[in-house]
C-alpha positions in Angstrom: -47.9 52.3 10.2 -46.8 52.9 13.7 -46.5 49.5 15.6 -44.8 51.1 18.6 -47.5 53.7 18.8 -50.1 51.0 18.8 -48.2 49.1 21.5 -48.2 52.2 23.7 -52.0 52.6 23.3 -52.4 49.0 24.6 -49.9 49.5 27.5 -51.5 52.8 28.5 -54.7 50.9 29.4 -52.8 49.2 32.3 -51.2 52.4 33.5 -48.0 52.3 35.5 -48.3 48.5 36.0 -48.2 48.1 32.2 -44.9 50.1 32.1 -43.4 48.0 34.8 -44.4 44.8 33.0 -42.9 46.2 29.8 -39.6 47.0 31.5 -39.5 43.5 32.9 -40.4 41.9 29.5 -37.6 43.8 27.7 -35.1 41.6 29.7 -36.6 38.4 28.5 -38.0 39.2 25.1 -35.0 40.5 23.0 -37.3 41.2 20.0 -38.5 44.3 22.0 -35.8 46.9 21.3 -35.6 48.8 24.6 -34.4 52.1 23.0 -37.4 52.1 20.6 -39.9 51.2 23.3 -38.5 53.9 25.6 -38.7 56.5 22.9 -42.3 55.5 22.3 -43.0 55.8 26.0 -41.5 59.3 26.0 -43.8 60.3 23.1 -46.8 58.8 24.9 -45.9 60.7 28.1 -45.8 63.9 26.1 -49.3 63.1 24.9 -50.5 62.7 28.5 -50.5 58.9 28.9 -48.2 59.0 32.0 -46.2 61.6 33.9 -42.6 61.4 32.7 -41.2 60.8 36.2 -43.6 57.9 36.7 -42.7 56.4 33.3 -39.0 56.5 34.2 -39.5 55.0 37.6 -41.9 52.2 36.4 -39.7 51.1 33.5 -36.6 51.3 35.6 -38.2 49.2 38.3 -39.3 46.5 35.8 -35.9 46.4 34.1 -34.0 46.2 37.5 -36.3 43.4 38.6 -35.6 41.5 35.4 -31.8 41.9 35.9 -32.1 40.6 39.5 -34.1 37.6 38.4 -31.4 36.7 35.8 -28.7 37.3 38.3 -30.4 35.1 40.9 -31.1 32.4 38.4 -27.4 32.3 37.3 -26.3 32.2 41.0 -28.6 29.2 41.6 -27.1 27.2 38.7 -23.8 25.4 38.6 -21.0 26.7 36.4 -21.8 24.5 33.3 -25.4 25.5 33.3 -24.5 29.1 33.9 -22.3 29.1 30.8 -25.1 27.5 28.8 -27.5 30.2 30.0 -25.1 32.9 29.0 -24.7 31.4 25.6 -28.4 31.1 25.1 -29.2 34.7 26.2 -26.3 35.9 24.0 -27.7 34.1 21.0 -31.2 35.4 21.6 -29.7 38.9 21.8 -28.0 38.4 18.4 -24.5 38.2 19.8 -21.8 35.9 18.4 -20.0 33.6 20.8 -16.8 35.5 20.1 -18.3 38.8 21.3 -19.8 37.1 24.4 -16.3 35.7 25.3 -14.8 39.2 24.7 -17.3 40.7 27.2 -16.7 37.9 29.6 -12.9 38.5 29.6 -13.4 42.3 30.0 -15.8 41.8 32.9 -13.3 39.7 34.8 -11.0 42.7 35.5 -13.5 45.6 35.6 -16.6 44.2 37.2 -18.2 47.3 38.8 -17.5 49.6 35.9 -18.7 47.2 33.3 -21.9 46.4 35.1 -22.7 50.1 34.9 -21.4 50.6 31.4 -22.9 47.4 29.9 -26.4 48.9 30.6 -25.6 51.6 28.1 -24.7 49.2 25.3 -27.4 47.5 23.2 -27.4 43.6 23.4 -24.6 43.6 25.9 -27.0 45.0 28.5 -29.0 41.8 28.2 -26.2 39.4 29.2 -24.7 41.6 31.9 -26.8 40.1 34.8 -25.8 36.5 33.7 -22.1 37.4 33.5 -22.4 39.0 37.0 -24.0 35.9 38.4 -21.4 33.7 36.7 -18.6 35.6 38.5 -20.6 35.7 41.7 -20.4 39.5 41.8 -21.3 41.2 45.0 -25.1 41.6 45.0 -25.1 45.1 46.5 -22.5 46.4 44.1 -24.2 44.7 41.1 -27.6 46.2 42.1 -26.3 49.7 42.6 -24.3 49.8 39.3 -27.2 48.2 37.4 -29.7 50.7 38.8 -27.4 53.6 37.8 -26.9 52.3 34.3 -30.6 51.6 33.7 -31.5 55.0 35.1 -29.2 56.8 32.6 -30.4 54.6 29.7 -34.1 55.0 30.5 -34.0 58.7 31.2 -32.0 59.3 28.0 -34.5 57.6 25.6 -37.7 58.5 27.3 -36.3 62.1 27.3 -35.6 61.8 23.6 -39.1 60.7 22.9 -40.6 63.4 25.1 -38.6 66.2 23.5 -39.3 64.9 19.9 -43.0 64.8 20.7 -42.8 68.4 22.0 -41.1 69.6 18.8 -43.2 67.5 16.4 -46.5 66.6 18.0 -47.4 64.1 15.3 -44.1 62.2 15.5 -44.3 58.6 14.5 -42.8 56.5 17.3 -41.6 53.7 15.1 -39.8 56.0 12.6 -38.2 57.9 15.4 -37.0 54.6 17.0 -35.3 53.6 13.7 -33.6 57.0 13.6 -32.4 56.6 17.1 -31.1 53.1 16.2 -29.0 54.5 13.4 -27.6 57.2 15.7 -26.8 54.5 18.3 -25.0 52.3 15.8 -23.0 55.2 14.5 -22.0 56.2 18.0 -21.1 52.7 18.9 -18.8 52.4 15.8 -17.2 55.8 16.5 -16.5 54.8 20.2 -15.1 51.4 19.1 -12.8 53.0 16.6 -11.7 55.6 19.1 -11.0 52.8 21.7 -8.9 50.8 19.2 -7.0 53.9 18.1 -6.2 54.7 21.8 -5.0 51.2 22.4 -2.8 51.2 19.4 -1.4 54.6 20.3 -0.7 53.4 23.9 0.9 50.2 22.5 3.1 52.2 20.1 4.2 54.6 22.9 5.2 51.6 25.1 7.2 50.1 22.3 9.0 53.3 21.6 10.0 53.6 25.3 11.5 50.1 25.1 
């Protein structure tokens, strides 16, 4: 069984427009794991469904458009409704309210950096446009940082799929997506532990100086 492979066959019938729509839908339908879909797109590109560059550009365009829609919607709402929207999107993405609050606090002091970085973190990337709208982040800075983050994310996973298909022509897109997920989670855990270790070390150094 290869559900992602079947999905790519259906999307291929609509060409580049199908990829744009898929990139847009990923922002509003959290059940579509973006990394898995992008890996499958890379595999399909290797099979000749689309040129790799076109696949990256179309999915990136759809994803950026989705971010701008969420950002604009949040700007149009008052603060209470914006908070409710953030909570709803976070819940749909599988994030606890505690984690959403943590991202919110971090965003307050490092807006531009986190807009870019959040596009490289699963689930967090889905709520980033809402948080940016909530803080009334500058639209030009938000758009530029978002585009850069999405470009890195999309090129990475489409590239992984393309390379995998070149090495193993009969690669199962769904199995490969699961393997990528395991690697992603392991990387996220390692980075989180490294960050905590660095903070503790810095805290210990400051205390010793006192």
